[in-house]
N, C-alpha and C positions, 0 to 999 in steps of 0.2 A: 505493501498499500504505500500512495506515493506522499510524503509531508506537506504539509499546508506552505504557504509561506509565511506565514504565525508563527507555527512551528519551527520551522529552518532560522527565522532570526532568532527567536527565543535561544535554540541551539549555539547559533553563532553567539549570539552575546553572552553566554555561559561560558562557551569556548576562551571569546576573547578577556572574559573575567578571570578566566583560570590562567592562560598563559602571559596575563600582563606582565611588565617588569614590573618589581620593588623602586620605590622612588631613589634609595641607595642606589642600585643598579644603575640606572637611568642618570645618576650624577655621576656615576664614575666611566661610564660609555659615552656621556657628553665631552668629558675633560678630554680635552686636546693634546698630546705633548709637547705638540712644537709651542704652544703659547707657555709653558712653563719651562722647558729646558736652556740653558743658555749654549750648549752644543745639537744642534740635528743635523743628523748625516742627510747630505744632499742625493747618495745614490749610493748602490749595494757595496760600491768595489772601497767607497771613505768609510763605511759600517766595517770591511772585512780588516782595513789597515785598523782598527778603532781595536777589535778584537784581538790583533797581532799584537799592538802596542802591550795590551793588557796581559797576552800570555808573556813577552817578552819582560813587561815589568816586573812579573811573577819570577821568571828564571833568574833577572838580575837579582831581586832584591828578597826575594822568599826561598831562606834557605832548605824550609820542606820542602818545597817545588823542584828544588834542586836534587834534594836525595832522592825523591820521587821519580824523578827522569832518568837518574842512574838505574835505580830496580827497574822502572819501567822498560830502560832498554835491555836490561838483564834476566829480565822474563822473555821477552822478545827472541833474544838471542839463545836462549834456553829450550823453549818453543818450538824456535827453528828445527834446533839439533835434535832435540827428541820425538820431533814429527807429530805437534800435537793433530788433531782431527780438526773439520772443520767447526764442529759443534763446540770444541774443548776453547779455539781460537775466537770463537764467538764472545763465550763467557770470560774469556781475560781479558780483549778486548773494552767490553762490557764493565767490568770490573776497573780496572784501570782507568779509564773515561770518568764513571762514576769517582772515584778518589782524587782523580782531578780537578771534575768539577767543584768535590768538596772543599778542596784546598781555595779553589779560586774562589769559591764564595766566600769562604773564608776573610781572603785576603780583603775582598769588597765590603765584606763586612767591618772589617778592621778600619779598614779606612775613612768608611763613613762615621764610625764611631768615634776615630782621631778629629775628624773635622768638626763632629756635631761638639764633643765634650775632649776639650785642649786638657781639662785637668780630670786626674783621676776621679770618675765616680763613681758610685758603688753599682749604679743600672749599668754606666760602660763599662764596668769590669764584668759583670755578668754578661752581656752580650757577646763582649770579646770572647769569655771562656766556653760559652754553650756554642758559639762558631768553633773553637779549636777542638770541643770536645766530638761536634759532628766532624768534624776532618780526619778527627784523632779516630771516630769508628768507622769511618770508612777505610784508614789505613790498617785499622785492624783484621778488617772481613773481607778486604784484599791479599793480606799475607796470607789467612785461613783458604780462601779461594783457591790462591796459587801456590798453596800446598799442596791441596786436595788433588788440584789439577796436574801438579807440574812434578810433583814429589815422586810418583808410581814412574812413570817411565823413566823418571831421571836417576832412579835408584836402579832402576831394571839396568839402566848403559852402563852406571859405572859400580856397581858389585860387584861382578865377575871380575875387572880386571884388580878392585880393590884386593877382592878374596886372595888373586893371586901372589899380591905378597907378602901374602900372613900365610898361606897354604903350600905345601910345595909338593 
């Protein structure tokens, strides 16, 4: 049975009511970033350059980032040597990427907090410590995941030659 025009409009009104955006959501969507940002990227190449600048900044000034770089390269070399499967590579790459992202977000958070709170405010300390904790958590998880994936085939490769040194 076909719906009458009055029924359709009532249904449409109900649907519009349930799908309407909350005023807070509307306010957020109405805020144009270009109106509030001192630096607006004119094109994607400039955006890429800014992202690269951030990465290089972290490598230059982030001690933990340099340590992560060394471990990332080490895991890649070992992974190539032991012949990880494509799924194992996907997990390793994803884990390393998440670890780098956590460190980069921590660096951005620290920079923003240093700018907003040049003196040591208790809440600034909390923000910086929580960011560092997130980065630490990602590093510990990466170490565990890396050990679970890389250690078994690595031991298979190095155990026989090591055993020959001790057993005649």
